[in-house]
C-alpha positions, 0 to 999 in steps of 0.5 A, spaced: 569 665 686 570 663 678 573 656 676 578 658 670 580 651 666 584 650 660 581 646 655 587 643 651 584 641 643 580 634 644 581 634 651 573 631 654 570 636 660 564 633 664 560 639 667 554 637 670 553 631 667 554 634 659 560 632 657 564 636 652 569 636 648 574 641 644 573 639 638 578 646 636 584 649 638 586 649 646 581 654 650 580 657 657 573 657 659 571 660 666 565 657 669 561 662 674 558 658 678 557 652 682 557 647 677 559 638 678 565 638 673 570 632 672 576 632 667 578 626 662 583 624 667 578 624 673 572 620 670 571 612 671 568 608 666 564 602 668 569 598 665 575 601 669 571 599 676 574 592 676 577 592 683 574 594 690 578 602 690 576 604 682 568 601 685 569 606 690 571 611 687 566 610 681 560 610 686 563 617 689 565 620 682 556 618 680 554 621 686 557 628 684 555 627 677 548 625 678 545 629 683 538 626 682 541 619 685 546 622 689 542 618 695 543 611 692 549 612 689 553 614 696 549 608 699 552 604 693 559 607 695 558 606 703 557 599 702 563 598 697 567 603 702 566 599 708 567 593 704 573 595 702 576 596 709 573 590 712 578 587 707 584 592 708 584 595 714 591 599 713 586 603 708 582 606 715 585 613 716 584 615 708 576 612 709 575 616 714 578 622 711 573 621 705 567 619 710 568 625 713 568 629 707 561 626 704 558 627 712 560 635 709 558 635 702 564 635 700 563 630 694 569 633 689 574 634 695 572 626 697 573 623 690 581 627 690 582 623 696 579 617 694 584 617 689 589 616 694 585 610 696 586 607 690 594 608 690 594 606 696 590 599 693 596 599 688 601 598 692 598 594 697 596 589 690 604 591 688 607 589 695 603 582 696 605 580 688 612 581 691 611 576 696 607 571 693 613 571 686 618 571 693 615 564 695 614 562 688 622 563 688 623 559 694 619 552 692 623 553 686 629 553 690 628 547 694 625 543 689 631 542 685 631 548 680 626 543 677 620 548 678 615 541 678 616 543 669 616 534 669 610 533 672 606 536 668 609 533 661 605 530 656 608 525 653 608 525 644 
């Protein structure tokens, strides 16, 4: 079954490793055979891989886009995913689904599932940040509201 894509002006699309950019008006593309396709909004660059979940996504993305190095990238993906789940066990159900899809060679669907891993990580980090702010506020209140600023003041 063909895949129909709406390709807006200025959008980029990667098909089998080739980067395409629409430099004209909106276009519709019909892909008749199986191809590795990612829209610009689904692509992470190396610079975007600053978190554990983004590294998992990037390795899987590379396995999808570069089938000649698929084994190498899937090895990195497995290592990154294992490290992430060890550090954040609440991601185990998501990771299990991703691993199942990869084992079935449904890499694109696994990438979509990995977006849930990235979202879960953001939620955990936001919760952690809120907890740290609460503790900092409690410490400031216990310190009489001074915040310890006098200890770090420099004499002029």
